[in-house]
Structure formats: C-alpha cells, structure tokens
N, C-alpha and C positions, 0 to 999 in steps of 0.2 A: 460800174467801176467804183472802187473804193477810193475816197478822197483822203489825202493826208492833211491833218489839221495842224495849226500852229502849235498845238500842245507838244509837238516833237521838240521844238526849241526850249520849251519849259523843262522838259525831261532832261535835256542835255545840261542846262544850267543847274538844275536841281542835283544831278549826279556829281557835278564839280564841287558842290559845297560840302561833300562828305568829309568828316573830320579824320585826322590822322590818329592812329591808335597810340595809346600810351605804352610805356615799356612794360613788359610782362612782369607780374609779381608772383607771389607764392600761391595765388588762387588758381586751383586746377578744377574747380567745380563749374561745369558748363551751365549757362543760363537755360531757363525753360524755353521750349521752342514755340514759335507763334502758332496759334490755333485758329480754327474756323476759316482757313484759307478758302477763298472762292475766286473764280475768274469767269466773267460773263461778258458777252458782246453787248455793247451799247452804241448803236449806230456805227460810226466809222472807227471806233476805238474799243478797247477791252478794259473793263474796270476790274482791278484786283483789290481784294479786301482781306483783312486778317485781324486777329486780336493779339496785341503784344504781350509777351511774358512780363511778369511783375518783379523780376530780379532787381534788387536795390542798386547794384553797380552797373546795370545794363545801360542806363542812360538813353534808351530808345534806339540803340544802334542795330541795324540789320542790313542784310544784303538780299536783293531781289534779282533773280536771274530769269532769262527767257531762252527757250530752245524750241526747235521745230519738231521735236519728238521727245517722248518720255525717256530720260537717261537712267542708267542703272546706278551710276556713281553719285555720291553726295559728299559734302565736306564732313570730316570726322572731328570729334571733340579734340580741342587743343591746338588745331592748326591755325596759322595766321590767315586772315582773309586775303593777304597778298598772294598766298599759295592757292587758297580756295578759289580765287578768281578763275582759274583754268580747270577746275574740277567739275565735271558733269555738264553744267550749263555754260556754254561758251560766252554768252552775252550778259554782262551785268548791266541792268537797266536802272538800278538804283543802289547806292550804298551810303548810309549816313544815319542821321537822326530825323525820322519823319515827324512832321507836325500833325499828321492824321494817320488813321489806319487804312487808308485807301490810296490807290495809285492808278493813274490813267495812262495806258500804253497805247500807242498807235503802231501796230506792226507794219513792216515795210511792204508786205504783199499778202495776197490771200493765202490761206493755208491753215494748218493745225499748229497751235502754239501751246507750249506748256510752261508753267511758271512754278518756281520753287523759291520759298522764302525761309531764311534762317537767321538767327540772332547771334551776336557776339558781344562779349563783355570787354571791360578795359584790360583784362589779362589775356586777351586773344583766345579765350575759350569759345568754341562754337557750340550752338545748340544742335539738336536734331532738326530735321526740316520737314516741311510738308509741300506737296506739289499738286497742282491742278492743271488740266488741259482744256482747251476750248477750240472749237472749229471757227475759223475766221474766213468765211468764203465770200465770193462775190454776191451781191444782192440778187436774190432769186426773182426774176421777172418772167420766167418761161413757164407757160401753162403745161399741164400734163398732155401727153399724147394719148388720145382716146377715140375709139371707133364709134362711140355712142351706143344707144340702146339697141340690143339685138332682137328682143321679142317682148310682146305684151300679150298675155294669154288669160282669158277669163277662166277661173277655176271654180267659181260658185256664183250664185246670184248676187253676191255682194263683194266679190274679191277678184282682183286681176294680179297676176304674177308677172313682174318685170325681171328680165335677165340681161346681163351684159358681160363682156370680157373685161378683165382688169386693165386699168390704164397704167401707163408708165410715166416716170418723171425723171428729170436730170438730177434732182436733189432729194425729193421725198420718196421713201420706200412705198411699195404698193400697199402695205398694211396701214400707212399713214394717209393715204388718199381717201377723201370722202366724196360722196356723189350727191349732187343736188338734183332733185326730181321735180319736174314741172308738169302739171296736169291741167287739162282743159277738156271741155265737152265739144269743142270745135277745133278742127285742124289748124285754123289760123288764130285761135284764141290763146295761144301760149303766152303767158306773161313772164318775161325773164327778169323782172325787177326783184321778185322774191320767190324762192323755191317753195313748192307745196310740201315737200319732205326733204330731209337731209339724212343720209345713212351714217352709220358708224364707219370708222376707218377700215379699208380693205374689203368692204361689201361688194358682192357681184350679183346681188339679187335684192328685190324688195317686193313684198306682198302688200298691195294696197287694199285696205279694208273699208267697210262702210259705204260701198257704192250702191247705186240703184239697180234693180234687176233689169235685164234686157236693154242695157244702155251702153253705147260706145263711148269710150274715153280715149283721149290722145295724150301722149307722153313724150317728153324729151328729158334725157339724162345727161348731165355734164359733170366732169371730173374736176375736183378742186384740191390743190396741193397744200402743204403746211404753210406756205407763204401767202396763201389766199388766191393764188393764180387759178383761174377757171378756164377750161377750154370753151370754145364758142360754137360747138357743133349745133346744127338745127335739124338733126335727124329725128323725124317724128314717127312713132309707132303707135298703132291703135289696138285696143283690145275691147271685147264686148263681154259684159257679165252675162251669165246664164239667164234665160228669160223667166224661169220658174224657180221656186224654192227647191232645195235638194230633197228629192223623194226617193232616190235610188239607194237601196241598201248595199252594203259591202259585198264583194265577191269572196266567199270563204269556203274552204274545203271541209271545214268541220274538225272535230276532235280527232287527232291522229293516234294517240295512245293513252292508256290508263294503266298504271303500274302500281301494284301493291308494294308499299315501302316499309310497313311495320304493322303491328297489331292495331294501330289507330290511324294510319295515314295511307292515302293513295295519291300518286303524282300524275297529273294530267299534262299533256304537251300537244302543240299544234303548230302549223305554219302560219305566218302572218297573213291576215286578210288584206285585200286591196280595195280602194274606193275611188270614185270619180272626183271627190272633193276633199275628203279627209285623208291626211297622211297616215301611213302605217303606225307611226309613233303616237298618234292621237286616237286610234281605234281601241275601244275597250271590249272585253269579252264577258258575256253573261253565261254562267254555269248553272245547269239544271241537274239535279240529282234525284235518283229514285232507288227504291229497294227492289223493284221489279222491272223487267225490260218493258220499255214503252210507257212507264208510269210517271214520266216527268210532267210537272205542271208548269206551263209557260207563262202564267200570269205574272209571277214574281220570281226572279232568279234566286237560287240559294246562295250564290257568290257572284261578285263582279270584280274583275281584275283591275289593276292599274293600267293606264293607257300604254299601249305598245307591248304588253306582256305576251309571251308565247308559251307560258307554262304556269301551273298553279298547283300548290300542295294542298290537298283537302285533308284536314286533320280532325281530331275528335270523333273518329269513327269507332264502331264496335269491332272486336276481334272476330276472326273467322267468319266474316260476313262479305257477301258480294254486293257491290253497288254499281249502278248504271248511270252514265253521264252523257249529256249532250251540251255542247258549247256553241254559242252563237255570237257573231261579231256585230258591234253596234257603232255607227259613225257619230260625228259630232252633232249632226242634225237629228239624231235619235232614231235613224233608220236601222233596223235589225234584220239580218238575213234569217231565213226560216228553215235552215237545214235540220235534218233529223238523224244525222250520223251519230250513232250511239256506240260507246265503248264501255266495257265493264272490267272490273278488277276486284280481287278479293283481298281483304286484310289477312295477315297471318294469324294462325291460331295459337301461337306461343308468344309470350311477352318478350320484349327486348331486354336482355340481361347483360349485354356487352357494353362496357364503358367506352367513351370516346378516346381517341388517340390524340394526346396533347403534349406539346413540348414545354408547357409551363410559362410562367411569367418571364418576359424578355427584358423589360426595363422598368426602373422606378426612378423618377426624376422629381426633385423638389421644384415646385413652380411658384410658391408663395411661402410666407411664414406659417401658413396654416394648411397648405395643400400639397399633395404629392400625386403625380400622374403616373399611372401604371399602363403598360402596353404589352401586347402579345400577338402572336399569329393565330389564325383560325385553327381550331381543333377539327378533326375529321371523325366521322362516325359511319357505321354501316347502314344506319337508318335515318338518323337526324341530320338535316342539312346544316351547313355553317350558319345560315341565316336564322335557324331556330335554336342554335346552341346558346345556353346561358353559362355564365362563369361565376364561380363562388370565390369570393375574396376573403382571405384569412389574414388578420392583422395582429401584430404583437410589438411590444416595446423592447423585447430581448430576442436575440438570435435563437431560432428554434422554439420560441415560446407560443406558437400558434396553437389554438385549440380547434381541432377539426370536427368537433361535434356539431357546432352551429356556425355558419359563415358570418363574418362581420358585415359583409355586403353581398348582394346578388345583383348581377348586371341585367340589363335588358337583352332580349335575344339578338344574336349576331354581333354583339359588341366586341371590339378588339382593343378597347382602352377604357379606363375608368379613373375619374378624378376623385381621390380621397380628400375630404375636406374636414374642417373643424378640428384640426390637429393642433398641437402645442408648438410654439416657435422654438427653433434651435434644438429640436428633439429628433433622435433617430428612431425610425420605424422599420419593421421587418414584415415582408408580405410573401404569401404563397397564394397562387391562383389555380383553381381546378375547373375543368370543363364538365358540364352536366348536360346530358341529352334529354329528349322529351319524355323518355321513359323513367327519368330520375336517376340514371346511372352516372356516376362521376368518376373521373380518373383519380389516381392516388399519388400524383407526383408531389415531391417535396422541394421543388426548385424555389429557392428563397432569394429575393432581391431586397435591398435596403436603400433608404435615402434619409437624409437629414433635412428637416424643414429649415427655411431661411431664418436668420436671426433678426432680420428687420424687413420692413416692407419693400417690395420691388416698385420702383418709381420710374423705370425706363420703359417707354412704349416700344412695340415691335417695329422693326425696319420693314417697310412694305411699299411695293411699287404701284399699288392701286389696281383698279379694275382694268382688264385688257380688252375684253370684247363684250358687246351687248347685241344680241341677235334675236330677232322676233321668232318665236317658236309657234305661235298661233295667234288668233285674233284677241286673245286675252292673256298671253304669257310671253315673257322675254327671258332668254337664257343669258346669264352673266358668267364670265370666267376670269381667273387671275392666277398669278403665281403665288406659292406659299410664302408667307411672311417669315422673318427670322427674328427671334427674340433672345435676349441675354439670359433669360431664365426659363420661360415656357417653351417646351418643344413644339415643333410644327403641328403635331397631332392634338395639341391642347389649345391652339389659337382659334378664337371665334371671329367671324367676319360680320360686321354690322353694315347693313345696306340702307342707303338713303336715296330717295328718288323724288323727282319733281317733274312737272310738265313744262317747265321753263329752264333754260340753261342757267346754272348757278343758283337755282331757287330752292335747293335742299335745305331743310331744317335739321341741324345736327344735334338738337337737344335730345331727341329720342329716335332711334333707328326705325325705319319702316319694316325691316325684317332682320333676323340674325340667323346665321347658319349653325349647324352642329359643329363641334370642335373639329378642326383639321380639314374641313371641306374647302375645295378650290373652285367650286362652281355652284350656281344656285339658279333655280327657275322661279322668277317672280310671276305670280298668277293673280287673277282677279283684276286685270287691267282693262281699260276701255279700248274698244276697237278703233283703228285708224287714228291713233293718238301717239305722238312722239313723247317718250319719257327720257329723262336725263338721270344717270346713276353715278353715285360715288360710293365706293366700298372702302371701309376702314378696318384695320386689324386690331383686335383686342386680346391682350394676354390674360393669363389666369388671375392676375392681380387687378384687373380692370383697367390697366393702362391701354389707351387707344391712340394709334397714330393719327396725325392730323392732315393727311394728304387731301388734295382737292382735285385729283385726276377724275375727269368726267367723261363718260361714254354715253351715247344716245342711240 
C-alpha cells in the first residue's frame, strides 16, 4: 500500500506562495521553455526535475501540472496562466518562483501520472512545454507464477540441457523475468541461498556445461521478477551426463547436388546433418574434390564450410572441366561421417561475358566532416552470386565528372555499402557505383548521387537502447541482439557497435571494447568463451565520427 507523506502539506503551502502576475507590457516574446524534464518514482513519491530557461525577465516563474494521462493540449504563447490553468493538465501542483529545479509530488493513488512544465514571464508570455510520464503502482511483493523445471537431459558427457515453461507475473513482462538455477549432486543438497546460474530475461532453457561424465546432477529452477520477488518451488529434476566421450559421427545423407555455375565455378548443396550432441548449426562440412571419379583423398579436405552451412560455391576452377566431389559432416567433437556419395559437374566451356543487373547507387549521406556513406541494393547476375559481387566506386567533385577508366575505390565481395573517407569538410562530392562479377564484367549505369561533407565535427552520440538478449549458442559462444541505434548524422547502416563483457556484473572496462561489429549489424556472436561460465555484456553504439553512447544496460 502506498503511504501518503507529510510532503503533501508542504506542496499545498508552496503553491499558495505563487506571485500574482504584473500587468502585461509590450513584450510579446515568450521565454525559453524548461529543458531536461524528468519524472521518476522515489519510494512513495515522484521526483520531478528540470532546467530553468535563462530569460532575464522570467524571474523563475513557472507552472507545473499533473494529469493521469498524456494530454494533447498545451498552453500557447501569449495566454495568461489564469486561462492556462484549465488547459490540458487539470491539476496545477505548483505555480510560482521555485527555489530549486526539483519538486516532490505525492500522487493521491496508484496509477500512471504525467507532468508538464512551462514558464511564463512578467508580460504573461508562455513558453513551449515539455512532458514526462511515470508509472506509480503499488509496491510489487507478488512472486511470479511458475511451474518449475520441466526436464533435465544429458546431451553429452559434459552437458545437461534444462527446459521449462515461461513464468507469468502481475507486473513484470515474461521477457523481464529471469531464472535462478540451483545445482547439486544430491537430491537433498540444493542450496537456495545462492543460485548456481542466473539466466537472461525471458529464457526458457539453459545448457549446463563443464560437468563430469556419467554423473547425475539435480536441479531446481525458480523465477524472479523485476522487483526481485522469487517463487519458492522445490521441484527437483535430475539429469545424467553421458558416460563416455562423444565418439558418434553425425548422420548425413551426403552431397545432394553439384551444378556448374560458370567457366570457373561449381555450386554444391546438401541437407543438414544431425548429431546426438552437436546442434545442426554447429556442424561443419568437409569437401573433397577430385578430377576423376573416386579420386578424392580423405586425409585433408580441399575446403571446410562455416558451421551450419548447407551449400558451398567452389571457385577458381578450369573451364570445360568435370570435377567430382564428396562432402562429409563433422561434429564439434571431431567425429566425421564416412559417406562416399559422389556428385560431379562440369564448368562451362565459354567465358562469362554478361554484366550484372544493377540499379546503381541508392543513397549518399554525409556522416562526418570527412566521410560520406554510400549504400545500394544487391546486384544480380546469371553466374556470380550476390555474395561474390564487388562494386566499383567512382568519385568526382563536379556533377558528371567521374572518370570510368579506373575506379576510385573497389569494395569487398558482397558489400552493399561503402564509407568514403579522407574527404574535405563542407565539400560536395558526386558518386557513381557499378557492379562487377567474378568474370570481370561490370554494368554501365550512370546513376549519380551527391552529398556534402559536414562543415564541422559531429559531437552528438547515437541514441541507443542497448543490448536486448544474450543467449548461449554453444560451450564457447554467446549470441547478442539489439535494435538499431539512431543518430543525427550517421545512418543506421554506418553505425558500429562496441561490445564489452566481464565475468562479473558491472565489471566491464569501457576503455577498449572486447569486440566491435561491422557497420549496421544488430547481432553478434561472441566466441572463444570459457565453458560453464556466466558472462555479462554491455553494447554501445558508435557513429562514423567516433561518438559513442554511454548506456549501462547489461545482459548476462
């Protein structure tokens, strides 16, 4: 129950000391409006803070209003506050000359309250106004409703996977509920004083690493809401790690197809393998190539894919030549299947002479006083895939002044953006971008975009809400996700995200990031981590001028 404090009496007397306005004069210029308005709950009250405008004749006069919802109306310039009292916010909680830039309000009951503050001068001119809302609810003392741990399953000789259904809570969203996991080697040995692991918000599973082979472990999982209320279920589930090291290779049907794509490339494809311990997304594929049927040497693969791949382009081949391929799946323990399914394909006997189809440069945006970001959509080609396409950037300081003999820049394969740097401040530049396939054919579009570099340095950091999720991907990797930041200059495609992590909450060092993403990414897999270890992550957005936001949002 919310308790009303004596501060209500203070508020009433404070409001009665408001001065009467002077007669209006010839001044029709409104004062600046109060800035930096904030409203935050502090125990049984709400603290409102602002920064006063600096107008000379203002005298510190302002009106502070309260409403139970965000209104559309607000006082307009030039109206008397005696009229303004009934506009928008029905309850005036303060009017006068404040001695400080803060005010303590005690709302009459739980609910959502909104505050608007605006200034007036001695000629009855009103400023614009700012508003902020805050939820003022009953103190949360109710723990989540949670059925407890549903299953504990040994998935390797060192891992047990825990699963449960999401808890519900009267005030915290499911995505905000975390789960405390308690582990013991005896059913009666659970210690509820300190959890062994704590998940991120909204988790419904946890893979426990670093266990002993052939050992039974006992687990209890409890749900905890944002207010720290934890359910007290004592539902124990046990799981036993596998007794031996993983020696079982994946189950794999082998290479499904091999298709000649050009005079120098053959595309391979297959269906994902399955394994008793390794997830499909972690299985890699070893590719063996030969110039005669059955001629593959299985000692060392010619190529190895990224984890989870189900296709691979083999490039650098000779024209009008037949090649023979076998693909084998390999799990995280190094077990490889031994299938001998062979597929063959021939490269074409004529060179690719058809250029890509490309719409040209889409945007050119100045991001710093020396940098312009270019963006475009993927080109298409009959032979070269979008991931292998490179782009030629032609630059000029006059419209139509590009020289198409030699590009100013050449991008990496698959790029859909390029940051042009080392430009002159406050200068207009003109760009044309053309696509080039693997055979060296380039389109001939003349779509031109221009941008003018900034006249001074950008000093405003991006607006960024921080990391949203941190999810274990394997015994050595964690996946992070977030929403794109917004910046006053740098477009979303040009923002880089710096990642900081520690093995203790709040222990990140922000001097140098542990990792940084390519521009525009909104997810990242952190690898090389230690098994069975909890990591705490903070992600910060950095614009093209090097301005970085300072959020402290942490996920573990």
